[in-house]
C-alpha positions in Angstrom: -11.0 4.0 -33.3 -9.6 2.5 -29.8 -12.0 3.7 -27.3 -10.9 6.2 -25.0 -11.9 6.7 -20.7 -13.9 9.2 -19.7 -10.7 10.3 -17.4 -8.6 11.3 -20.3 -11.2 12.2 -22.6 -12.9 14.4 -20.4 -9.7 16.3 -19.2 -10.2 19.7 -18.6 -8.1 21.5 -21.4 -8.7 25.3 -20.7 -9.0 26.8 -16.7 -12.4 27.5 -18.1 -13.6 23.8 -18.3 -12.3 23.0 -14.2 -14.9 21.8 -12.3 -14.0 23.1 -8.9 -10.2 24.6 -7.2 -11.5 28.0 -8.0 -9.3 29.7 -4.8 -6.1 28.2 -7.4 -7.4 29.4 -10.5 -8.2 32.8 -9.5 -4.8 33.3 -8.0 -3.3 31.8 -11.3 -5.2 33.7 -14.1 -5.0 37.2 -12.0 -1.3 36.1 -12.2 -1.1 35.3 -15.8 -3.3 38.3 -16.9 -0.8 41.1 -15.1 2.4 39.0 -15.7 3.0 38.6 -12.5 4.7 35.0 -12.7 6.3 33.0 -10.5 9.2 30.7 -11.3 8.3 28.0 -9.4 4.8 26.3 -8.4 4.3 23.7 -5.9 0.5 21.8 -6.3 -0.5 19.6 -3.4 -3.6 17.6 -3.2 -5.1 14.1 -3.1 -5.2 11.9 -6.4 -7.1 12.8 -8.8 -8.0 16.6 -8.1 -6.2 18.1 -10.7 -2.5 19.1 -9.8 -1.2 17.6 -12.7 -4.1 19.1 -15.0 -3.3 22.9 -13.6 0.5 22.2 -14.3 -0.7 21.4 -18.3 -3.3 23.8 -18.8 -0.2 26.4 -16.7 2.1 25.0 -19.5 -0.1 25.8 -22.1 -0.8 29.5 -21.2 3.2 30.2 -20.7 4.0 28.9 -24.2 0.7 30.1 -26.4 1.9 31.7 -29.6 -0.3 34.2 -29.1 1.0 35.4 -25.9 1.3 34.7 -22.5 -2.4 34.8 -21.1 -4.8 32.9 -19.2 -6.5 31.6 -22.4 -5.2 29.8 -24.4 -5.8 29.7 -28.1 -5.6 26.0 -27.9 -5.4 25.8 -31.9 -1.6 27.1 -32.4 1.2 24.1 -33.0 2.5 25.0 -29.0 -1.0 24.6 -28.1 -1.7 21.3 -30.0 1.6 19.6 -28.8 1.3 20.6 -24.9 -1.9 18.7 -25.3 -0.7 15.5 -27.5 2.3 15.7 -25.0 5.1 16.0 -27.6 5.9 19.3 -26.9 10.0 19.7 -26.5 10.2 21.9 -24.0 7.5 20.4 -21.5 9.7 17.8 -19.2 7.5 15.7 -17.7 9.5 13.8 -14.5 8.0 10.9 -12.8 10.1 11.5 -9.9 9.0 8.2 -8.2 11.1 6.1 -10.9 13.8 8.9 -10.8 15.0 9.1 -7.0 18.7 9.1 -7.6 20.9 12.1 -7.4 22.6 11.3 -10.9 18.8 11.6 -12.6 18.3 14.7 -11.0 21.8 16.2 -12.2 21.4 15.2 -15.2 18.2 16.7 -15.5 19.6 20.1 -14.0 22.5 20.0 -16.7 19.8 21.5 -19.4 18.5 23.9 -17.6 20.9 26.7 -18.7 20.2 26.2 -22.6 17.1 28.2 -24.0 14.0 26.3 -25.2 13.7 24.6 -28.2 10.0 25.3 -29.6 8.3 27.4 -27.2 8.9 30.6 -24.9 9.6 28.8 -21.8 10.9 25.5 -20.9 8.8 23.8 -18.4 9.9 21.4 -15.5 6.7 19.2 -14.5 7.8 17.1 -11.6 5.2 14.7 -10.4 5.0 12.6 -6.9 8.3 15.0 -6.2 8.0 14.3 -2.1 9.8 10.5 -4.1 12.6 12.6 -4.5 15.6 11.6 -2.5 17.3 14.1 -0.1 20.6 14.1 -2.2 18.4 14.8 -5.4 16.6 17.7 -3.3 19.7 19.6 -2.5 20.8 19.3 -6.4 17.5 20.8 -6.9 17.7 23.7 -4.0 19.9 25.9 -5.8 18.7 26.3 -9.2 15.1 26.3 -8.0 16.3 29.1 -6.4 17.8 31.1 -8.9 16.7 29.5 -12.1 17.2 31.0 -15.5 14.9 33.3 -17.3 13.4 30.8 -19.3 12.8 27.8 -16.8 9.9 27.8 -15.0 9.6 24.6 -12.5 6.0 22.6 -11.9 6.0 20.8 -8.7 2.8 18.8 -7.9 2.7 15.8 -4.9 0.0 14.5 -2.9 2.7 14.7 0.7 3.3 17.8 1.2 4.9 16.6 4.4 7.9 15.2 3.3 9.1 18.3 1.5 12.0 20.1 3.0 11.3 23.3 4.2 13.9 24.8 2.0 12.0 23.4 -1.4 8.3 24.7 0.0 9.8 28.2 1.2 11.4 28.8 -2.3 7.6 27.9 -4.2 4.3 29.1 -4.7 2.4 26.3 -2.8 -1.2 25.9 -4.2 -3.3 23.5 -2.4 -6.0 21.4 -4.3 -9.3 20.7 -2.4 -11.1 17.2 -2.5 -14.1 17.7 -4.6 -17.4 17.3 -3.4 -20.0 14.9 -4.0 -22.4 17.7 -5.0 -19.8 18.9 -7.7 -18.8 15.2 -8.9 -22.6 14.3 -9.3 -22.9 17.5 -11.3 -20.1 16.5 -13.5 -21.0 13.3 -14.1 -24.4 14.6 -15.0 -22.5 16.4 -18.1 -20.5 13.4 -19.3 -23.1 10.8 -19.1 -25.4 13.4 -21.2 -23.1 14.3 -23.6 -22.2 10.4 -23.8 -25.4 9.7 -24.6 -25.3 7.1 -21.1 -29.2 6.5 -19.5 -28.5 6.9 -15.4 -30.2 7.4 -12.6 -29.6 10.5 -10.3 -29.3 8.1 -7.3 -26.7 6.0 -9.1 -24.3 9.1 -9.6 -24.9 10.1 -6.0 -23.2 7.2 -5.0 -20.5 7.2 -7.8 -19.8 10.6 -6.3 -19.5 9.2 -2.5 -17.5 6.6 -3.2 -14.8 8.9 -5.4 -14.1 10.2 -2.1 -13.2 13.8 -3.5 -11.1 12.5 -6.6 -12.8 13.0 -9.4 -10.8 11.3 -11.8 -11.3 8.3 -9.7 -15.4 9.0 -10.2 -14.9 9.2 -14.1 -13.5 6.1 -13.5 -16.3 4.5 -11.4 -18.2 5.8 -14.3 -16.8 3.7 -16.9 -16.6 0.5 -15.1 -20.7 1.4 -14.4 -21.2 1.8 -17.9 -19.9 -1.3 -18.7 -21.8 -3.3 -15.7 -25.1 -2.1 -16.4 -24.2 -2.2 -21.0 -24.4 1.3 -21.1 -26.8 2.4 -18.3 -26.2 3.4 -15.1 -28.8 2.7 -12.3 -28.7 2.5 -8.5 -29.0 -1.0 -8.1 -26.5 -2.0 -10.8 -24.4 0.6 -9.0 -24.8 -0.7 -5.4 -24.3 -4.2 -6.5 -20.9 -2.9 -8.1 -19.6 -1.2 -5.5 -21.1 -3.8 -2.7 -23.0 -0.9 -1.1 -26.1 -1.2 1.0 -29.2 -0.6 -0.9 -31.0 3.1 0.3 -34.4 1.7 0.8 -33.0 -0.4 3.5 -31.2 2.2 5.2 -34.5 3.9 5.4 -36.1 1.0 6.5 -33.8 0.7 9.5 -34.2 4.3 10.4 -37.9 3.7 10.5 -37.3 0.6 12.5 -35.5 2.4 14.9 -37.8 5.3 15.1 -40.6 2.9 15.7 -38.4 0.7 18.4 -39.4 -2.6 17.1 -36.9 -4.8 18.1 -37.9 -7.8 16.4 -38.3 -6.3 12.9 -35.3 -4.9 13.3 -32.7 -7.9 13.9 -35.1 -9.5 11.2 -33.7 -6.6 9.3 -30.4 -7.2 9.8 -30.3 -10.7 9.4 -32.0 -9.9 5.7 -29.2 -7.2 5.3 -25.8 -10.3 6.3 -27.5 -12.9 3.4 -25.4 -10.0 1.0 -22.7 -9.5 2.6 -22.5 -5.7 3.4 -20.1 -3.7 4.5 -21.2 -2.8 8.0 -18.9 0.5 8.4 -20.5 1.6 5.0 -23.9 0.7 6.7 -23.5 2.9 9.6 -22.0 5.5 7.7 -24.7 5.5 5.5 -26.8 5.6 9.0 -24.9 8.3 10.2 -25.3 11.1 7.0 -29.6 9.9 7.3 -29.5 11.1 10.9 -27.8 14.2 10.2 -30.1 15.0 7.2 -32.8 14.8 9.7 -31.1 16.6 11.9 -30.5 19.5 9.8 -34.2 19.5 9.0 -35.2 20.1 11.7 -33.8 23.1 12.3 -33.7 24.8 9.0 -36.4 22.4 6.7 -35.9 25.2 3.9 -32.3 23.8 3.2 -33.6 20.2 2.4 -32.9 19.1 -1.4 -34.4 16.7 -3.4 -31.4 15.8 -5.1 -31.6 12.3 -4.2 -35.3 12.0 -4.2 -35.3 11.7 -0.2 -36.8 15.0 0.6 -40.3 13.3 1.5 -39.2 10.5 3.9 -36.2 13.1 5.1 -38.9 15.6 6.2 -41.7 13.1 7.3 -38.4 12.0 10.2 -38.1 15.1 11.0 -41.0 15.9 12.0 -42.3 12.9 13.5 -38.5 12.1 16.0 -37.3 14.4 18.8 -34.4 15.9 18.5 -32.9 14.1 21.2 -33.7 11.2 19.5 -31.8 12.1 16.4 -28.9 13.3 18.2 -28.3 10.5 20.4 -28.9 7.8 17.8 -25.9 9.7 15.4 -23.5 9.9 18.9 -24.4 6.1 19.0 -23.8 5.4 15.3 -20.9 7.8 15.7 -18.7 6.3 18.8 -20.1 2.5 17.3 -18.3 3.0 14.3 -15.1 3.5 16.1 -16.0 0.1 17.8 -17.0 -1.8 15.1 -13.1 -2.9 14.1 -12.8 -4.5 17.7 -15.9 -6.3 17.6 -15.4 -10.6 17.1 -17.9 -10.7 14.4 -18.7 -7.5 12.1 -22.8 -8.5 11.9 -22.4 -8.7 16.0 -21.2 -5.6 16.4 -23.1 -3.9 14.0 -26.0 -5.0 15.9 -25.1 -4.1 19.2 -25.1 -0.3 17.7 -28.3 -0.9 16.9 -29.3 -2.2 20.3 -27.5 0.4 22.1 -29.8 3.1 20.0 -32.7 1.3 21.4 -31.4 1.0 24.8 -30.5 4.7 25.6 -33.3 6.1 23.7 -35.1 8.6 26.3 -37.8 6.8 28.2 -40.4 9.1 27.3 -40.3 9.3 23.9 -43.8 8.4 22.3 -43.8 5.2 19.6 -43.8 6.1 16.5 -46.2 4.5 13.8 -44.4 5.5 10.6 -44.1 4.0 6.9 -41.4 5.7 4.9 -41.6 2.8 2.6 -45.2 3.2 1.5 -47.3 5.8 1.9 -46.8 8.2 4.7 -49.0 10.9 6.3 -48.5 14.4 5.6 -45.8 15.9 7.8 -48.3 18.5 9.7 -49.9 15.3 11.0 -47.1 13.8 12.8 -46.6 15.2 16.2 -42.9 16.4 17.2 -43.7 16.4 20.5 -45.9 14.0 22.8 -49.0 15.1 24.6 -48.2 16.4 27.9 -51.0 13.6 29.8 -49.1 11.0 27.4 -45.3 12.0 28.7 -46.5 12.0 32.0 -47.2 7.8 32.4 -44.6 5.7 33.1 -43.2 3.9 30.5 -42.1 0.0 30.4 -39.1 0.3 27.5 -38.8 -3.7 27.0 -41.4 -5.3 28.4 -44.9 -4.7 30.5 -44.4 -4.9 34.0 -47.3 -7.5 35.3 -49.4 -7.0 38.4 -48.4 -8.5 41.5 -51.2 -10.9 42.7 -53.0 -10.6 45.9 -51.2 -13.2 48.0 -47.6 -11.9 46.5 -48.1 -8.3 48.2 -47.2 -7.4 51.8 -49.4 -6.4 54.2 -49.1 -2.8 54.9 -47.2 -1.8 58.3 -49.4 -0.5 61.1 -48.4 3.3 61.8 -49.0 5.0 65.5 -49.4 8.6 65.4 -46.2 10.3 66.8 -45.3 13.6 67.4 -42.3 14.2 66.1 -39.8 12.2 64.6 -36.0 11.3 66.6 -34.2 13.6 63.8 -36.0 16.8 62.5 -36.0 17.7 59.0 -37.2 21.0 57.9 -39.7 20.2 54.3 -39.5 22.7 51.6 -42.3 22.5 50.1 -41.2 23.5 46.8 -38.6 20.4 47.2 -40.8 17.5 47.6 -41.8 15.5 44.7 -45.3 17.6 44.0 -45.7 15.1 40.6 -45.4 11.7 42.3 -46.9 10.3 45.4 -45.7 6.3 46.1 -47.8 3.6 46.7 -45.8 2.1 49.6 -45.3 5.3 51.2 -41.4 5.6 52.6 -41.1 6.9 56.4 -39.4 10.5 57.1 -36.8 8.4 59.2 -35.9 5.1 59.4 -33.0 3.1 60.8 -30.4 3.2 58.0 -31.3 7.0 57.8 -30.2 7.8 61.6 -27.5 5.5 61.2 -25.9 6.5 58.0 -26.1 2.7 57.1 -27.4 0.7 54.0 -29.0 -2.1 54.4 -32.7 -3.9 54.8 -33.6 -4.5 58.5 -33.3 -7.5 60.6 -30.0 -8.7 59.3 -27.8 -7.5 62.5 -28.6 -9.6 65.8 -27.8 -6.0 67.4 -29.9 -4.0 65.8 -32.8 -6.7 65.8 -32.1 -7.0 69.5 -32.4 -3.3 70.2 -35.6 -2.9 68.3 -37.7 -5.8 70.4 -36.4 -4.3 73.1 -38.1 -1.4 72.1 -41.0 -3.4 71.6 -44.7 -3.5 73.2 -45.0 -7.7 74.0 -48.4 -7.2 74.0 -48.9 -6.5 70.4 -48.2 -8.9 67.6 -44.7 -9.0 66.2 -45.7 -8.6 62.7 -48.1 -5.4 63.6 -45.0 -3.1 64.2 -43.6 -1.3 61.8 -39.5 -0.1 61.8 -40.6 3.6 61.6 -42.9 2.9 64.7 -40.1 2.2 67.0 -37.8 4.0 65.7 -40.4 7.1 66.3 -40.4 5.9 70.0 -37.1 6.1 71.0 -33.6 6.7 69.6 -31.7 3.2 69.7 -28.5 2.7 71.9 -25.8 0.9 69.9 -22.4 0.7 72.0 -18.6 0.4 70.7 -19.0 -3.3 71.7 -22.2 -4.3 69.8 -20.5 -2.8 66.7 -17.6 -4.8 67.4 -19.0 -7.8 68.3 -21.9 -7.7 65.6 -21.0 -5.6 62.5 -23.6 -4.6 60.1 -23.4 -6.0 56.9 -23.6 -3.0 54.7 -22.1 -4.0 51.6 -23.7 -7.3 51.2 -27.0 -5.5 51.4 -26.5 -3.4 48.7 -27.8 -4.7 45.8 -31.7 -5.6 47.4 -31.9 -1.9 48.5 -30.8 -0.7 45.1 -33.5 -3.2 43.8 -35.9 -1.4 46.5 -35.5 1.9 45.1 -35.6 0.8 41.7 -38.6 -0.5 42.5 -40.2 2.8 44.0 -39.1 4.7 40.6 -41.6 2.5 38.9 -44.5 3.0 41.3 -45.1 6.7 40.6 -48.1 7.7 40.0 -48.9 10.9 37.6 -50.5 13.5 38.8 -53.5 15.7 37.7 -53.2 18.3 34.8 -51.3 21.3 35.6 -53.2 24.5 35.3 -51.8 26.9 33.2 -54.0 30.5 34.4 -52.3 33.4 32.2 -54.0 35.4 34.5 -52.1 34.3 37.5 -48.9 34.2 35.5 -45.6 35.7 37.3 -42.0 35.1 37.6 -42.6 33.3 41.0 -45.0 30.8 39.6 -42.9 30.7 36.0 -40.5 27.4 37.1 -43.9 25.6 37.4 -44.8 26.6 33.6 -41.5 26.0 32.4 -41.8 22.5 34.2 -45.2 21.6 32.3 -44.2 22.7 29.6 -44.2 20.2 26.6 -40.2 21.8 25.6 -37.2 19.6 25.3 -33.5 20.1 24.1 -32.3 23.8 23.8 -36.2 25.7 24.0 -36.2 24.1 27.4 -32.7 25.3 28.8 -33.4 28.8 27.2 -36.7 28.5 29.5 -35.0 27.3 32.6 -33.0 29.8 32.2 -34.9 32.7 31.7 -37.1 35.6 34.1 -40.0 36.8 33.5 -39.8 40.2 33.7 -43.4 41.4 33.3 -46.8 40.1 31.4 -49.3 43.0 30.1 -52.1 41.3 28.1 -50.6 38.9 25.6 -46.7 39.6 25.9 -44.1 38.4 27.9 -40.8 40.2 28.4 -38.5 37.9 29.8 -34.2 38.2 30.6 -32.3 35.2 29.2 -29.3 34.0 31.1 -26.1 35.5 29.1 -24.5 31.8 29.1 -26.9 30.5 27.0 -26.8 33.6 24.7 -24.6 30.8 22.2 -27.9 28.8 22.5 -30.7 31.1 22.0 -32.0 32.8 18.5 -35.1 33.5 17.0 -36.0 29.8 16.3 -35.9 29.0 20.1 -37.9 31.9 20.4 -40.6 31.1 17.9 -40.7 27.8 19.7 -41.2 28.4 23.4 -43.7 30.9 22.2 -45.6 28.8 19.9 -46.2 26.0 23.1 -47.4 28.7 25.1 -49.9 29.8 22.2 -51.1 26.4 21.8 -51.4 25.6 26.0 -53.1 29.2 26.6 -54.9 29.8 23.6 -54.4 33.5 23.5 -51.7 34.9 20.9 -48.9 35.3 23.0 -46.1 37.3 22.3 -42.5 36.7 23.6 -39.7 39.6 24.2 -36.8 37.8 25.0 -33.4 40.5 26.1 -29.8 38.5 26.6 -28.8 40.1 29.7 -28.3 39.3 33.5 -32.0 38.2 34.4 -33.6 41.1 36.7 -35.3 37.8 38.4 -34.7 34.3 39.7 -34.9 32.1 36.8 -36.2 28.2 37.1 -32.1 27.2 37.1 -31.5 29.0 39.9 -34.6 28.3 42.0 -33.4 24.6 41.6 -30.1 25.1 42.3 -30.5 27.7 45.4 -33.0 24.7 47.1 -30.7 22.1 46.3 -27.7 23.7 47.7 -30.1 24.3 51.3 -31.2 21.0 51.2 -27.3 19.5 50.8 -26.4 22.1 53.8 -29.5 21.1 55.7 -28.4 17.0 55.1 -24.8 17.6 56.1 -26.0 19.5 59.4 -28.7 16.6 60.6 -25.7 13.7 59.7 -23.6 15.7 62.2 -25.9 15.5 64.3 -26.9 12.3 64.5 -26.3 10.7 67.4 -25.2 7.5 66.1 -23.1 8.5 63.5 -21.1 10.8 66.8 -20.6 8.0 68.1 -19.1 6.0 65.2 -16.8 9.0 65.2 -16.0 9.2 69.0 -15.4 5.1 69.3 -13.5 4.8 66.2 -12.0 7.8 65.0 -14.2 7.7 61.6 -14.8 10.7 59.7 -17.8 11.4 57.3 -16.4 11.7 53.4 -17.1 15.0 51.6 -19.8 14.9 49.2 -21.0 11.3 50.3 -24.4 13.1 52.1 -27.4 13.4 49.8 -30.3 15.0 50.9 -33.9 12.5 50.8 -36.1 15.1 48.9 -35.7 15.9 45.6 -35.9 19.8 43.9 -37.7 20.3 40.6 
């Protein structure tokens, strides 16, 4: 006997053997049992999801000699003839090959005659959207009012191409794509019955490659059995499909998590020798990051069907949620740009490097080994220690200290009573957690004039400084800040016209100075979490130093502390954060407070308008005050007033920024 392919051998014969499509089967079974039969049914869906199969089973239900029901006997002559494709009253039409109106009219000429063998004459028209417009017009009248003994079963993969007049005359059933879980479950049943050895991971590869089509999955399984000489193993399926080995994907994730750039490029080079489809590799990475993200918020939902639960859980415990979201979003956007790259490997490498380049600077280095033996998840911290996170982190290379000869001499600054422009100092608004090795003066030439650029490049400005200096003091001992604080600089309109200040040319050095200032931040001393002194007035300081991130941090920033009674805190959460707030976020904040204070802290959080000021509201208020004060200081500046008067200049709204920062 000749071999019969799995897709035909395992085609369902009854509704009970169908895999998936429960929403369609339920409607058909109830209609058959209640004898509420329509004259035209339209089945839509992608290839291999069961459109023709359901139509043939429905024809068997209508013509079974035991009566119309949802469970045909399968033994009578009508059922056997339909199963074998030789039932005279089941007319199957391939619309793709019979598109002419003459073919349709010839078909409809026989509609009026009663069925020869069965109860109903069933017309099964496959790919009905391929019919011409004239064919549809010829079909409309019969489709609307057919004889009682005629049933139309239409199937199509593109319902958008059907005229609305046809759609309105049919009961439409949209068949869904099969999920990989259902495909894998059915493949297990088939291979066990066929006595074929297999690996679960290989079936998952086939299930994903089928893209929702059960027929494609069975055809690929046939191919895999032939390729593996009667066995279906993962490495054989990977070689047959040209997909990437799962172990390499986990190795990529491990290297990305630990930030080892050299190993990352070496692994990509090793993968390139096998000529992989880089788009599929990016998809595999996205699937992995999705599983890790789900494991972080709902660990119980992670199953071990693919044998990777242990690695997923360890990644979830070791990595920060922010990093996972960053990696997934980078892969998502990078996949869209991948076809535009000059070389696929080049585009893939840039996606991976982009993940590392935009990784948060305070991410702690990890030590993972997903391939070998891993540490228990409980021993890996989700977040870095506060002492470690406060240290400045250099992303790519360690910053080398400057030699003594390279350091500029510290300027000698005289004590003065007050600067030219007095700015009120907000105690809450200064950088309390950072001091600079090279202190920045409160008022400089550029702050007063509203211009940017290093000192000494403007002749008019140089002369003004020298005229106000003390002649007997060495020039290199005079600081710009000292001179400015002694006497305001008078710059006339003629000086500005004859010697314009080179603002644009000097932006880059200033930007470099600012960047260097940010790297010279010295960490502050550890914050004292005194439980007895905790009130809403200092709750913002607690939030600022708590080792929280992501959604828990957003909840804490938008919460007001209402009362503290022994180990219990009552808090109001801003309703704007209600969508983010859930019990898991509350438990995470509660656990952090317990770890820091050593007390069994209990949080009672209510989503309502806060009865006190939240840390976020406090920061917004202070920023508004600082911006208003900065704008007032600029408008009162003498040089700015001179520019406005002499040149009819105006200050661009929104361009003024305060020099202090709010936490």
